[in-house]
Chimera marker file (.cmm) of the C-alpha trace (Angstrom):
<marker_set name="trace">
<marker id="1" x="15.763" y="-6.963" z="25.037" r="1" g="1" b="0" radius="0.5"/>
<marker id="2" x="12.094" y="-6.102" z="24.352" r="1" g="1" b="0" radius="0.5"/>
<marker id="3" x="10.432" y="-6.918" z="21.056" r="1" g="1" b="0" radius="0.5"/>
<marker id="4" x="10.145" y="-4.230" z="18.402" r="1" g="1" b="0" radius="0.5"/>
<marker id="5" x="6.662" y="-2.797" z="18.016" r="1" g="1" b="0" radius="0.5"/>
<marker id="6" x="5.149" y="-2.652" z="14.575" r="1" g="1" b="0" radius="0.5"/>
<marker id="7" x="4.127" y="0.718" z="13.153" r="1" g="1" b="0" radius="0.5"/>
<marker id="8" x="0.332" y="0.604" z="13.411" r="1" g="1" b="0" radius="0.5"/>
<marker id="9" x="-0.168" y="3.029" z="10.526" r="1" g="1" b="0" radius="0.5"/>
<marker id="10" x="1.871" y="0.720" z="8.284" r="1" g="1" b="0" radius="0.5"/>
<marker id="11" x="-0.005" y="-2.420" z="9.335" r="1" g="1" b="0" radius="0.5"/>
<marker id="12" x="-3.293" y="-0.764" z="8.372" r="1" g="1" b="0" radius="0.5"/>
<marker id="13" x="-2.011" y="0.389" z="4.979" r="1" g="1" b="0" radius="0.5"/>
<marker id="14" x="0.030" y="-2.578" z="3.703" r="1" g="1" b="0" radius="0.5"/>
<marker id="15" x="-0.565" y="-6.326" z="3.345" r="1" g="1" b="0" radius="0.5"/>
<marker id="16" x="2.041" y="-8.955" z="2.454" r="1" g="1" b="0" radius="0.5"/>
<marker id="17" x="0.926" y="-11.237" z="-0.371" r="1" g="1" b="0" radius="0.5"/>
<marker id="18" x="1.724" y="-14.958" z="-0.511" r="1" g="1" b="0" radius="0.5"/>
<marker id="19" x="4.573" y="-14.412" z="-2.957" r="1" g="1" b="0" radius="0.5"/>
<marker id="20" x="6.203" y="-11.890" z="-0.596" r="1" g="1" b="0" radius="0.5"/>
<marker id="21" x="5.354" y="-8.687" z="-2.447" r="1" g="1" b="0" radius="0.5"/>
<marker id="22" x="3.580" y="-5.944" z="-0.530" r="1" g="1" b="0" radius="0.5"/>
<marker id="23" x="0.154" y="-4.733" z="-1.600" r="1" g="1" b="0" radius="0.5"/>
<marker id="24" x="-0.657" y="-1.043" z="-1.182" r="1" g="1" b="0" radius="0.5"/>
<marker id="25" x="-3.553" y="1.330" z="-1.731" r="1" g="1" b="0" radius="0.5"/>
<marker id="26" x="-3.706" y="4.161" z="-4.230" r="1" g="1" b="0" radius="0.5"/>
<marker id="27" x="-4.095" y="7.880" z="-3.672" r="1" g="1" b="0" radius="0.5"/>
<marker id="28" x="-6.906" y="10.134" z="-4.975" r="1" g="1" b="0" radius="0.5"/>
<marker id="29" x="-9.524" y="7.404" z="-4.643" r="1" g="1" b="0" radius="0.5"/>
<marker id="30" x="-11.834" y="8.701" z="-1.904" r="1" g="1" b="0" radius="0.5"/>
<marker id="31" x="-14.177" y="11.375" z="-3.283" r="1" g="1" b="0" radius="0.5"/>
<marker id="32" x="-14.776" y="13.957" z="-6.051" r="1" g="1" b="0" radius="0.5"/>
<marker id="33" x="-14.000" y="11.371" z="-8.718" r="1" g="1" b="0" radius="0.5"/>
<marker id="34" x="-16.084" y="13.244" z="-11.306" r="1" g="1" b="0" radius="0.5"/>
<marker id="35" x="-13.127" y="15.521" z="-12.061" r="1" g="1" b="0" radius="0.5"/>
<marker id="36" x="-10.996" y="12.556" z="-13.086" r="1" g="1" b="0" radius="0.5"/>
<marker id="37" x="-11.312" y="11.087" z="-16.539" r="1" g="1" b="0" radius="0.5"/>
<marker id="38" x="-12.579" y="7.539" z="-16.968" r="1" g="1" b="0" radius="0.5"/>
<marker id="39" x="-9.170" y="6.058" z="-17.737" r="1" g="1" b="0" radius="0.5"/>
<marker id="40" x="-7.719" y="7.415" z="-14.483" r="1" g="1" b="0" radius="0.5"/>
<marker id="41" x="-10.631" y="5.983" z="-12.505" r="1" g="1" b="0" radius="0.5"/>
<marker id="42" x="-10.193" y="2.592" z="-14.185" r="1" g="1" b="0" radius="0.5"/>
<marker id="43" x="-6.471" y="2.608" z="-13.413" r="1" g="1" b="0" radius="0.5"/>
<marker id="44" x="-7.239" y="3.303" z="-9.769" r="1" g="1" b="0" radius="0.5"/>
<marker id="45" x="-9.042" y="-0.057" z="-9.536" r="1" g="1" b="0" radius="0.5"/>
<marker id="46" x="-5.988" y="-2.066" z="-10.582" r="1" g="1" b="0" radius="0.5"/>
<marker id="47" x="-3.939" y="-3.653" z="-7.782" r="1" g="1" b="0" radius="0.5"/>
<marker id="48" x="-0.717" y="-1.893" z="-6.814" r="1" g="1" b="0" radius="0.5"/>
<marker id="49" x="2.432" y="-3.177" z="-5.160" r="1" g="1" b="0" radius="0.5"/>
<marker id="50" x="5.240" y="-1.392" z="-3.354" r="1" g="1" b="0" radius="0.5"/>
<marker id="51" x="8.479" y="-0.674" z="-5.211" r="1" g="1" b="0" radius="0.5"/>
<marker id="52" x="11.445" y="-2.943" z="-4.489" r="1" g="1" b="0" radius="0.5"/>
<marker id="53" x="13.405" y="-0.006" z="-3.068" r="1" g="1" b="0" radius="0.5"/>
<marker id="54" x="10.756" y="0.552" z="-0.370" r="1" g="1" b="0" radius="0.5"/>
<marker id="55" x="9.828" y="-3.079" z="0.312" r="1" g="1" b="0" radius="0.5"/>
<marker id="56" x="12.521" y="-3.841" z="2.907" r="1" g="1" b="0" radius="0.5"/>
<marker id="57" x="11.721" y="-0.644" z="4.809" r="1" g="1" b="0" radius="0.5"/>
<marker id="58" x="8.015" y="-1.446" z="4.964" r="1" g="1" b="0" radius="0.5"/>
<marker id="59" x="8.581" y="-5.078" z="5.960" r="1" g="1" b="0" radius="0.5"/>
<marker id="60" x="10.613" y="-3.830" z="8.912" r="1" g="1" b="0" radius="0.5"/>
<marker id="61" x="7.735" y="-1.549" z="9.942" r="1" g="1" b="0" radius="0.5"/>
<marker id="62" x="5.164" y="-4.337" z="9.655" r="1" g="1" b="0" radius="0.5"/>
<marker id="63" x="7.385" y="-6.958" z="11.358" r="1" g="1" b="0" radius="0.5"/>
<link id1="1" id2="2" r="1" g="1" b="0" radius="0.2"/>
<link id1="2" id2="3" r="1" g="1" b="0" radius="0.2"/>
<link id1="3" id2="4" r="1" g="1" b="0" radius="0.2"/>
<link id1="4" id2="5" r="1" g="1" b="0" radius="0.2"/>
<link id1="5" id2="6" r="1" g="1" b="0" radius="0.2"/>
<link id1="6" id2="7" r="1" g="1" b="0" radius="0.2"/>
<link id1="7" id2="8" r="1" g="1" b="0" radius="0.2"/>
<link id1="8" id2="9" r="1" g="1" b="0" radius="0.2"/>
<link id1="9" id2="10" r="1" g="1" b="0" radius="0.2"/>
<link id1="10" id2="11" r="1" g="1" b="0" radius="0.2"/>
<link id1="11" id2="12" r="1" g="1" b="0" radius="0.2"/>
<link id1="12" id2="13" r="1" g="1" b="0" radius="0.2"/>
<link id1="13" id2="14" r="1" g="1" b="0" radius="0.2"/>
<link id1="14" id2="15" r="1" g="1" b="0" radius="0.2"/>
<link id1="15" id2="16" r="1" g="1" b="0" radius="0.2"/>
<link id1="16" id2="17" r="1" g="1" b="0" radius="0.2"/>
<link id1="17" id2="18" r="1" g="1" b="0" radius="0.2"/>
<link id1="18" id2="19" r="1" g="1" b="0" radius="0.2"/>
<link id1="19" id2="20" r="1" g="1" b="0" radius="0.2"/>
<link id1="20" id2="21" r="1" g="1" b="0" radius="0.2"/>
<link id1="21" id2="22" r="1" g="1" b="0" radius="0.2"/>
<link id1="22" id2="23" r="1" g="1" b="0" radius="0.2"/>
<link id1="23" id2="24" r="1" g="1" b="0" radius="0.2"/>
<link id1="24" id2="25" r="1" g="1" b="0" radius="0.2"/>
<link id1="25" id2="26" r="1" g="1" b="0" radius="0.2"/>
<link id1="26" id2="27" r="1" g="1" b="0" radius="0.2"/>
<link id1="27" id2="28" r="1" g="1" b="0" radius="0.2"/>
<link id1="28" id2="29" r="1" g="1" b="0" radius="0.2"/>
<link id1="29" id2="30" r="1" g="1" b="0" radius="0.2"/>
<link id1="30" id2="31" r="1" g="1" b="0" radius="0.2"/>
<link id1="31" id2="32" r="1" g="1" b="0" radius="0.2"/>
<link id1="32" id2="33" r="1" g="1" b="0" radius="0.2"/>
<link id1="33" id2="34" r="1" g="1" b="0" radius="0.2"/>
<link id1="34" id2="35" r="1" g="1" b="0" radius="0.2"/>
<link id1="35" id2="36" r="1" g="1" b="0" radius="0.2"/>
<link id1="36" id2="37" r="1" g="1" b="0" radius="0.2"/>
<link id1="37" id2="38" r="1" g="1" b="0" radius="0.2"/>
<link id1="38" id2="39" r="1" g="1" b="0" radius="0.2"/>
<link id1="39" id2="40" r="1" g="1" b="0" radius="0.2"/>
<link id1="40" id2="41" r="1" g="1" b="0" radius="0.2"/>
<link id1="41" id2="42" r="1" g="1" b="0" radius="0.2"/>
<link id1="42" id2="43" r="1" g="1" b="0" radius="0.2"/>
<link id1="43" id2="44" r="1" g="1" b="0" radius="0.2"/>
<link id1="44" id2="45" r="1" g="1" b="0" radius="0.2"/>
<link id1="45" id2="46" r="1" g="1" b="0" radius="0.2"/>
<link id1="46" id2="47" r="1" g="1" b="0" radius="0.2"/>
<link id1="47" id2="48" r="1" g="1" b="0" radius="0.2"/>
<link id1="48" id2="49" r="1" g="1" b="0" radius="0.2"/>
<link id1="49" id2="50" r="1" g="1" b="0" radius="0.2"/>
<link id1="50" id2="51" r="1" g="1" b="0" radius="0.2"/>
<link id1="51" id2="52" r="1" g="1" b="0" radius="0.2"/>
<link id1="52" id2="53" r="1" g="1" b="0" radius="0.2"/>
<link id1="53" id2="54" r="1" g="1" b="0" radius="0.2"/>
<link id1="54" id2="55" r="1" g="1" b="0" radius="0.2"/>
<link id1="55" id2="56" r="1" g="1" b="0" radius="0.2"/>
<link id1="56" id2="57" r="1" g="1" b="0" radius="0.2"/>
<link id1="57" id2="58" r="1" g="1" b="0" radius="0.2"/>
<link id1="58" id2="59" r="1" g="1" b="0" radius="0.2"/>
<link id1="59" id2="60" r="1" g="1" b="0" radius="0.2"/>
<link id1="60" id2="61" r="1" g="1" b="0" radius="0.2"/>
<link id1="61" id2="62" r="1" g="1" b="0" radius="0.2"/>
<link id1="62" id2="63" r="1" g="1" b="0" radius="0.2"/>
</marker_set>
């Protein structure tokens, strides 16, 4: 039986932290940030993790 390939899009977007949670990026962070208020831009800088419901699915994609 051949090995399962990892989903390359998922490996570029997600990283597994040492405690096992999955780190993810945030949307609306690339350009035209002047339309967002300062609080939204500050919140975009905070680290984000994947929800528990999605974590098992993403771990399977990353392998």
